[in-house]
Structure formats: structure tokens, C-alpha cells
C-alpha positions in Angstrom: 92.0 98.0 87.2 90.8 100.8 89.7 90.9 104.2 87.8 91.3 106.8 90.4 91.7 109.5 87.8 88.6 111.5 89.4 91.0 112.0 92.5 93.2 115.0 91.9 95.5 113.8 94.6 96.5 111.2 92.2 98.2 113.7 89.8 100.5 114.6 92.6 101.0 111.3 94.5 100.5 108.8 91.3 99.3 105.4 92.5 101.4 102.6 91.1 99.0 100.1 92.5 95.4 101.7 92.0 93.6 98.6 93.3 95.2 98.9 96.8 94.2 101.5 99.5 96.1 104.8 98.8 97.3 106.0 102.3 98.6 109.8 102.3 100.2 110.1 105.6 103.4 110.9 107.7 104.5 108.9 110.7 103.3 110.9 113.3 101.1 109.7 115.9 97.9 110.3 114.1 99.4 108.9 110.7 100.7 105.7 112.1 97.5 104.8 113.5 96.3 104.0 110.1 99.5 102.3 108.7 99.4 99.9 112.0 95.8 99.2 111.2 96.5 98.3 107.9 99.5 96.2 108.9 97.2 94.4 111.4 94.6 93.8 109.6 96.8 92.6 106.1 94.6 95.0 104.1 96.9 95.7 100.8 97.6 99.4 100.9 100.3 101.8 98.8 101.5 104.6 101.5 102.4 108.1 100.2 104.9 110.5 102.3 103.0 113.6 102.7 106.1 116.0 103.7 105.3 119.0 106.1 108.6 120.5 105.3 107.2 120.9 101.6 104.0 121.8 102.9 102.3 119.2 101.0 99.7 119.2 103.3 98.6 122.7 102.1 98.6 121.6 98.2 96.0 121.7 96.1 95.7 118.2 95.3 96.1 117.4 99.1 93.0 119.6 100.2 90.9 118.0 97.5 90.7 115.2 99.6 90.9 116.7 103.0 90.1 120.2 103.3 91.5 120.3 107.0 94.8 119.9 105.7 95.5 117.0 108.2 97.1 113.6 107.6 96.1 110.8 107.2 94.0 110.4 104.6 92.7 107.5 102.5 91.1 106.5 99.1 89.9 102.6 99.1 89.3 102.2 95.3 86.9 99.3 96.6 84.7 101.1 99.2 80.9 100.6 99.8 79.1 99.2 96.6 82.3 98.7 95.1 83.1 102.5 94.4 86.1 104.7 95.6 85.7 106.0 98.8 87.8 109.1 100.1 88.2 109.6 104.0 90.1 111.7 106.1 90.2 111.7 109.9 92.3 109.0 111.7 89.3 108.0 114.0 86.9 107.6 111.0 89.3 105.7 108.9 90.0 103.0 112.0 86.6 102.2 112.4 86.1 102.1 108.6 88.8 99.6 108.0 87.9 97.4 111.3 84.2 97.4 109.3 85.9 96.7 106.1 88.2 94.0 107.4 86.0 92.4 110.3 89.0 93.0 112.5 89.8 94.7 115.6 86.6 95.6 116.6 84.1 93.3 119.0 81.2 91.8 117.6 79.1 92.1 120.2 77.3 95.4 119.7 77.5 96.9 123.8 81.4 96.1 123.4 81.6 97.6 119.9 80.0 100.9 121.4 82.3 101.0 123.8 85.4 100.7 121.9 84.1 103.5 120.0 83.9 105.3 123.2 87.3 104.9 124.3 88.2 105.7 120.1 86.6 109.0 120.8 88.1 109.6 124.4 91.6 109.5 122.5 90.4 111.7 119.6 88.8 114.3 121.9 91.1 114.1 125.1 94.3 112.3 124.6 95.5 113.8 121.3 94.8 117.3 121.6 96.4 117.5 125.5 99.2 115.5 124.6 99.6 117.5 121.1 99.9 120.7 123.7 102.2 119.2 125.9 104.5 118.5 122.9 104.3 122.3 121.5 104.7 123.8 125.1 107.5 121.1 126.3 109.8 120.3 123.1 108.8 123.0 120.4 108.4 127.1 120.1 106.0 126.8 123.7 109.2 126.0 125.8 110.5 129.5 125.0 107.6 130.9 126.8 108.4 132.5 130.2 105.2 132.2 131.9 104.9 128.2 132.2 101.1 128.2 133.0 100.1 127.2 129.7 102.6 124.0 129.7 101.6 123.4 133.3 97.8 123.6 132.4 98.3 121.0 129.6 100.5 119.0 131.7 98.1 118.4 134.7 95.5 117.5 132.2 97.8 115.1 130.6 98.3 113.4 134.1 94.8 113.3 134.5 94.2 111.5 131.4 96.7 109.0 132.0 95.5 107.9 135.3 91.9 107.2 133.8 93.9 105.2 131.3 95.9 103.3 134.0 92.5 102.6 136.0 91.2 101.4 132.8 94.3 99.1 132.4 94.7 97.9 135.8 92.4 94.7 135.3 92.7 94.4 131.6 95.5 93.6 129.2 94.3 95.9 126.6 91.6 98.8 126.7 89.0 96.7 126.0 90.1 93.8 128.0 92.1 90.8 126.3 91.0 91.9 122.8 93.4 93.8 121.1 91.2 96.5 119.2 91.0 100.1 117.6 91.0 102.0 120.5 94.4 100.8 121.4 95.8 101.7 118.0 94.4 105.1 118.5 95.9 105.6 121.7 99.2 104.1 122.3 101.2 105.9 119.4 100.2 108.9 121.2 101.4 107.6 124.8 104.5 106.6 122.9 105.2 110.2 121.3 104.7 111.6 124.7 107.6 110.1 126.3 109.6 109.5 123.4 109.6 112.3 120.8 108.4 114.8 122.8 110.8 113.6 126.0 108.2 114.4 128.5 108.1 111.1 130.5 109.5 113.0 133.7 107.1 116.1 133.2 104.0 114.0 133.3 105.4 111.5 136.1 105.0 108.6 133.8 106.8 106.4 136.2 103.3 106.6 138.3 101.5 104.7 135.6 102.7 101.3 135.7 99.5 99.7 133.8 99.8 102.2 131.0 103.6 101.7 130.9 102.9 97.7 130.6 100.4 98.2 128.0 102.5 100.3 126.1 105.4 98.1 125.8 103.2 95.1 124.7 102.0 97.4 121.8 105.4 98.2 120.9 106.2 94.7 120.9 103.7 93.5 118.2 105.3 93.2 115.0 102.7 94.9 112.9 103.0 97.9 115.1 106.8 98.0 114.5 106.2 98.0 110.8 103.5 100.7 111.0 105.3 102.8 113.1 107.9 103.3 109.9 105.1 104.1 107.5 105.4 105.9 105.0 109.1 105.9 105.0 110.7 109.7 105.7 113.3 110.3 103.0 117.1 109.6 104.0 118.5 113.2 105.1 
């Protein structure tokens, strides 16, 4: 039985199954990247809900695992060398889980680097830009009379969707026929942009038919459907 007592986070979120990967998350676009990855690979894991409404992400226990107070984060009790590995940042976690499982990452070295390129594209561009659209379109920013900030992020999001649309014009997935961590990183954000953020009309999503087609295929995957609900939110 793995001993995770060295990690203060387990005092706030006790591990019922310490032999499994411990996932500390919330079903946001960044959070579900990892739950979808875990569902796709079949790696055993135990999810723990980090409640933003209770400021769990600022608790000393959570900060001991991720000093940047963001979800998701994991502890793998059987990390490299058989030692527990704590890890944060969704892109790093996706890459680690792909390495650990031997899944969802091309074996060819050149294709692996290309996959990482598109993973970084999501992390550096799609996530931050789409998130700003959400703020200025749906949340507090929508009250600002000056619409220049909203329009700036909307225009950049449209440009990024065009880049993605061009990439998908002759490919089933970002890397071709093979579904990879690049898709797992990207499509939760596209789904959130037009779904939760209700910004489809704002960004003219109808113009990006290839992105729309790939998004629908993504949402049809059983592992994606399961992962989008993990960790389960408390009943209202």
C-alpha cells in the first residue's frame, strides 16, 4: 500500500485508494483535460473535488502541491523509480501520463515533437485567449462599457480558431488519424468557448466547419463524456 502521508494535501483530501493516481481538480476546461486523459488511458485514479466557491485552491494543503493555486494537480504514488510524483500544470500532466501509459502520443520522434508543439499552442494561446473572451463576454467584464478589451480577445480567438480550422481541413485530428494529447488539451476549451461561455456567435464559430466537425467527434468519445463530469460537482 502506497504511503502518501508525506503530502500535506492528503490531510484535506484523504486518499481512500492511495495506490491510485490522486487527481485534485474541478470540471473546468483545464481540469477535464486530465480526467479525460485518465479515462482514455484506463490508468486507475481517485478524483478529489477542489471547490473554488470554498477557496480550496488557496488552502495551505492545496498550495503545498501547487503553489500557483490552479487546478489540476496530481500525485502519482508510483512515479519514476517507484517513488511518488507530485505534478501540476495540465500540459505537463498530459505529457507525463502519455509517457507513463504509452498512449496518445506518437511513437515517431518527429511526430512526438509536433504533438508537443500543438500542446504548447493550446497552453500558450487558446486557453489564455478563450478565457479572456469568457471574462469579458460572460462574467464581470461584460459590464464594462468599453468593449475594446472584449473585441481584442474576440479577434485573437477568431484568428486562433482559423489556425486550428486550417490544421483540421485535411485531418481527422490535430495530428492526423491519431487522437493525441493535443486534441485532449484543445477541444475542452473549444467546447467551453461556445458552450459555457456562450460565445459561439461572438467568434463566428459557424465559419470554422472543420473545428466544429472535430469537436463533435471529440464529444462523442465515451471516455470524453465520462471525463467531462470528473470530479463530480456537489448537488445544488
